[in-house]
C-alpha positions in Angstrom: 204.3 183.8 113.6 200.6 184.8 114.2 200.3 188.3 112.9 197.5 190.8 113.4 196.7 190.5 109.7 196.5 186.7 110.0 194.2 186.9 113.0 192.0 189.5 111.3 191.7 187.2 108.3 190.7 184.2 110.4 188.3 186.2 112.5 186.6 187.5 109.3 186.4 184.1 107.6 185.2 182.3 110.6 182.6 184.9 111.5 181.3 185.0 107.9 181.0 181.2 107.9 179.2 181.3 111.3 176.7 183.8 109.9 176.1 181.6 106.8 175.7 178.5 108.9 173.1 180.2 111.1 171.1 181.0 108.0 171.3 177.5 106.6 170.5 175.2 109.5 169.1 171.8 108.4 165.7 171.9 110.1 165.6 168.1 110.3 168.8 168.2 112.4 168.1 171.5 114.2 168.9 170.2 117.7 172.4 169.0 116.6 173.0 172.1 114.5 172.1 174.4 117.4 174.5 172.5 119.6 177.3 172.9 117.1 176.5 176.6 116.6 176.7 177.1 120.4 180.1 175.6 120.5 181.3 177.7 117.5 180.0 180.9 119.2 181.8 180.0 122.4 185.1 179.4 120.6 184.8 182.6 118.7 184.0 184.5 122.0 187.1 182.8 123.5 189.2 183.9 120.5 188.1 187.5 121.1 188.9 187.2 124.8 192.4 185.9 124.0 193.0 188.5 121.4 191.9 191.3 123.7 194.4 189.9 126.3 197.3 189.9 123.9 197.3 186.1 123.5 197.4 185.6 119.7 198.4 181.9 119.9 195.3 180.9 121.9 193.1 183.3 119.8 194.3 181.6 116.7 193.7 178.1 118.2 190.2 179.0 119.3 189.4 180.2 115.8 190.7 177.0 114.3 188.5 174.9 116.7 185.5 177.1 115.8 186.0 176.6 112.1 186.6 172.9 112.6 183.1 172.7 114.2 181.7 174.6 111.2 183.4 172.4 108.7 182.2 169.3 110.6 178.6 170.6 110.6 178.8 171.4 106.9 180.2 167.9 106.0 177.7 166.0 108.2 174.7 168.0 106.9 173.9 170.1 110.0 174.2 173.1 107.8 173.0 173.1 104.2 175.9 175.2 102.8 177.7 174.7 99.5 180.5 177.2 99.7 184.0 175.9 99.4 185.5 179.2 100.2 184.1 179.1 103.7 183.6 175.4 104.3 185.2 172.0 103.3 182.3 171.2 100.9 181.7 171.2 97.2 180.2 174.3 95.7 176.6 174.0 94.4 173.7 176.1 93.2 172.6 177.3 96.7 176.0 178.4 98.1 174.9 181.9 99.1 
């Protein structure tokens, strides 16, 4: 079951990761990073739309797609993040 609490948690984590990714764009890959950030922003907007229209399943799905884009960007070096709480990467000295 997708509860309001679970949705709130996933909104918070995904939006925090999105904010961090925006602050840590790899300038050498900026065009690709910007494209990924656009996709993430669209999925987050979709999640809000579904949530506002009482569709928690699709809201949750959109958040998971959004975070998948963020994780992919982190793993492929589009974002220079080292925060394993928000991304599927190893922690390092410049994680925040």
